C-alpha positions in Angstrom: -45.5 -13.2 -42.4 -42.7 -15.4 -43.5 -39.9 -16.5 -41.2 -37.3 -14.3 -42.9 -39.5 -11.2 -42.6 -40.0 -11.9 -38.9 -36.3 -12.3 -38.3 -35.6 -9.0 -40.1 -38.2 -7.2 -38.0 -36.7 -8.5 -34.8 -33.2 -7.5 -35.9 -34.4 -4.1 -36.9 -36.1 -3.6 -33.5 -32.9 -4.7 -31.8 -30.8 -2.3 -33.8 -33.2 0.6 -33.0 -33.1 -0.2 -29.3 -29.3 -0.4 -29.4 -29.0 3.0 -31.3 -31.3 4.7 -28.7 -29.2 3.4 -25.8 -26.0 4.6 -27.5 -27.5 8.0 -28.2 -28.6 8.3 -24.6 -25.1 7.6 -23.4 -23.5 10.1 -25.7 -25.3 13.1 -24.2 -22.9 15.3 -22.2 -23.5 14.9 -18.5 -23.2 18.0 -16.2 -20.1 18.2 -14.0 -20.5 17.6 -10.3 -21.7 20.6 -8.4 -23.2 22.3 -11.4 -26.9 22.3 -12.0 -28.1 20.4 -15.1 -29.9 22.3 -17.9 -33.3 20.6 -17.4 -33.6 21.7 -13.7 -35.2 25.0 -12.8 -32.8 27.4 -11.0 -34.2 28.9 -7.8 -33.8 32.6 -7.7 -33.5 32.7 -3.9 -30.6 30.2 -3.9 -27.7 32.8 -4.2 -29.1 34.8 -1.2 -29.4 31.8 1.0 -26.2 30.3 -0.3 -24.1 33.3 0.8 -25.3 33.0 4.4 -24.9 29.2 4.4 -21.5 29.5 2.8 -20.3 31.8 5.5 -21.4 29.4 8.2 -19.9 26.5 6.3 -16.6 28.4 6.0 -16.3 29.0 9.7 -17.2 25.4 10.5 -14.6 24.2 7.9 -12.0 26.5 9.5 -12.8 25.1 12.9 -12.4 21.5 11.6 -9.1 22.5 9.8 -7.8 24.1 13.1 -8.7 21.0 15.0 -7.1 18.7 12.4 -4.0 20.9 12.4 -3.6 20.6 16.2 -4.0 16.8 16.0 -1.3 16.6 13.4 1.0 18.7 15.6 0.4 16.3 18.5 1.1 13.3 16.3 4.4 14.9 15.2 5.7 14.8 18.8 5.0 11.1 19.1 7.9 8.6 19.2 7.6 6.5 16.0 10.3 4.0 16.9 13.2 2.9 14.7 13.8 5.0 11.5 13.3 2.7 8.5 15.9 4.6 6.6 18.6 4.0 9.2 19.2 0.5 7.9 22.4 1.7 6.2 23.9 2.6 9.6 23.0 -0.8 11.0 24.6 -2.6 8.1 27.9 -0.6 8.5 28.1 -1.8 12.1 27.7 -5.4 11.1 30.1 -5.2 8.1 33.1 -5.0 10.4 32.1 -8.2 12.2 34.3 -10.5 10.0 31.6 -13.2 9.8 31.9 -15.5 6.8 29.2 -17.9 6.0 30.9 -20.8 4.2 28.1 -23.3 3.9 24.7 -24.4 4.9 23.4 -28.0 5.3 20.1 -29.6 6.3 19.9 -32.9 8.1 17.2 -35.6 7.9 15.3 -33.9 10.6 15.1 -30.7 8.4 17.1 -28.7 10.9 19.6 -26.4 9.3 23.3 -26.2 10.2 25.5 -23.3 9.2 29.3 -23.2 8.8 30.4 -19.7 10.0 34.0 -18.8 10.6 35.1 -22.4 10.9 32.4 -23.2 13.4 29.2 -25.2 12.9 26.1 -23.6 14.4 22.4 -24.3 14.5 19.3 -22.3 15.4 19.6 -21.0 19.0 23.4 -21.2 19.2 25.5 -18.2 20.3 28.8 -17.2 18.7 30.4 -14.5 20.7 27.9 -11.6 20.6 25.7 -13.1 17.9 22.8 -15.4 18.3 21.6 -17.7 15.4 17.9 -17.0 15.0 17.2 -19.0 11.8 19.1 -21.1 9.3 17.5 -20.8 5.8 18.4 -22.3 2.4 20.9 -19.5 1.3 21.2 -17.3 4.4 21.4 -17.2 8.2 19.6 -14.7 10.4 21.7 -13.5 13.2 20.9 -11.1 16.1 23.2 -8.8 18.1 22.0 -6.4 20.8 18.4 -6.6 19.6 19.2 -5.9 15.9 18.9 -8.7 13.3 20.6 -9.1 10.0 21.2 -11.8 7.4 24.5 -13.4 6.6 24.4 -14.7 3.1 26.5 -17.2 1.2 29.2 -15.6 -1.0 28.4 -15.5 -4.6 30.4 -17.8 -6.8 
């Protein structure tokens, strides 16, 4: 056998293997829960299935009732602050008349903020507000346990 004939036979064998793999994957697979065509169907299955199904239904109902009672208990729990109440918080702080006029960082990398003609740093208190953090473009303030950002005005 020459080299070319050997190469052609190897290629032909590879093509046949590839075609058989593709044909095997194209067969329609049975849906979940349905018996496949090649398995024998047991004639006693429907009779036993009805009794087992009735027991399963009552067990499922008991589980559903238990889950429902747990959900009702969870409904009564205190979940804390409403995340959608942020609009109410921001309205309270809008009337504060705080104006961030500038931010500067020193050689020690500590930030200073210029708010209402007053220079403040982290930890300082201005009236009812405590400076929590001075960042590059904003300052984090806290009043009565609630925090908010004061940002530089847009130019």
